[in-house]
C-alpha positions in Angstrom: -9.3 6.4 -19.0 -10.0 8.7 -21.3 -6.1 9.3 -23.7 -6.8 8.9 -27.0 -3.8 8.4 -30.0 -2.8 11.6 -29.5 -2.3 10.7 -25.7 -0.8 7.9 -26.2 1.6 9.2 -28.0 2.2 11.5 -25.9 3.2 9.1 -23.2 5.3 6.9 -25.8 7.2 10.0 -27.0 7.9 10.9 -23.3 8.5 7.1 -22.0 11.1 6.8 -24.4 12.8 10.2 -23.2 12.9 9.2 -19.7 13.5 5.3 -20.2 16.6 6.8 -22.1 17.6 8.2 -18.5 17.0 5.3 -17.1 20.0 3.2 -19.2 22.5 6.8 -19.1 21.6 6.0 -15.0 23.0 2.3 -15.5 26.5 3.1 -16.8 26.4 6.6 -14.5 26.3 3.3 -11.9 28.4 1.4 -13.5 31.0 3.6 -14.5 31.3 5.0 -10.5 31.0 1.7 -9.7 33.7 0.7 -12.0 36.5 3.4 -10.9 35.8 2.7 -7.7 36.9 -0.2 -7.7 39.3 0.4 -9.9 41.2 2.7 -6.7 39.8 -0.3 -4.4 37.5 2.3 -2.7 33.8 1.7 -1.0 30.6 3.8 -0.8 29.4 5.0 0.8 25.9 5.2 2.2 25.0 8.7 0.3 26.9 7.6 -2.5 24.5 4.7 -2.5 21.2 7.0 -2.3 23.0 8.9 -5.1 23.2 5.6 -7.5 19.5 4.5 -7.1 17.9 8.4 -6.9 19.1 8.1 -10.7 18.2 4.6 -11.1 15.0 5.0 -10.1 13.9 8.7 -10.5 13.0 8.3 -14.0 11.0 5.0 -13.2 9.4 6.9 -10.9 9.1 10.3 -12.4 7.6 8.1 -15.0 4.4 6.7 -13.0 3.4 9.6 -11.4 3.1 11.0 -14.8 1.4 9.1 -16.0 -1.5 9.0 -13.3 -1.7 12.5 -13.6 -1.6 13.0 -16.8 -5.0 10.1 -17.4 -7.9 12.9 -17.2 -6.0 15.9 -18.2 -6.2 17.5 -22.0 -4.0 17.2 -23.8 -1.6 20.5 -23.8 -2.1 20.6 -20.0 -0.5 16.7 -20.3 2.3 18.2 -21.6 3.8 20.6 -19.8 3.1 18.0 -16.7 5.3 15.7 -19.2 7.8 18.7 -18.9 8.0 19.0 -16.3 8.0 15.1 -15.6 11.3 14.8 -18.6 12.8 18.2 -16.5 13.0 16.5 -12.6 14.0 13.5 -15.2 17.1 15.3 -15.9 18.4 17.2 -12.9 18.4 13.9 -10.9 20.5 13.4 -13.3 22.6 16.0 -13.4 23.1 15.6 -9.2 25.5 12.6 -10.6 27.3 14.2 -12.9 28.0 16.5 -10.0 29.0 13.5 -8.2 31.2 12.4 -11.1 32.9 15.6 -9.8 33.6 15.2 -6.4 34.1 11.3 -5.8 34.5 12.3 -1.8 30.8 12.5 -1.2 30.0 8.6 -3.2 33.3 6.6 -1.7 34.5 6.5 1.0 38.4 8.3 0.5 40.8 8.3 3.3 
């Protein structure tokens, strides 16, 4: 690995941002499941997929960006990490949209 101090600082900074997305995902999943329990609704398979994606996407994006930026210059790495955070934010926005449309996540009769 040819990462210098600046590269590791970059990894740490964007790692903290993506860790926040994981924490946010935990809150989204627990909130959605709590709403389902209060309304006596069972999650659909697509609902589980949405919730699992919200938890796993930041972790997968972090690993992919970490491996992709191993031998890149610092400025190119910044671009890749910004793109990684954007992808994670888009996945998080997908879950926020699912909040407004509960029949996507839960089997509502």
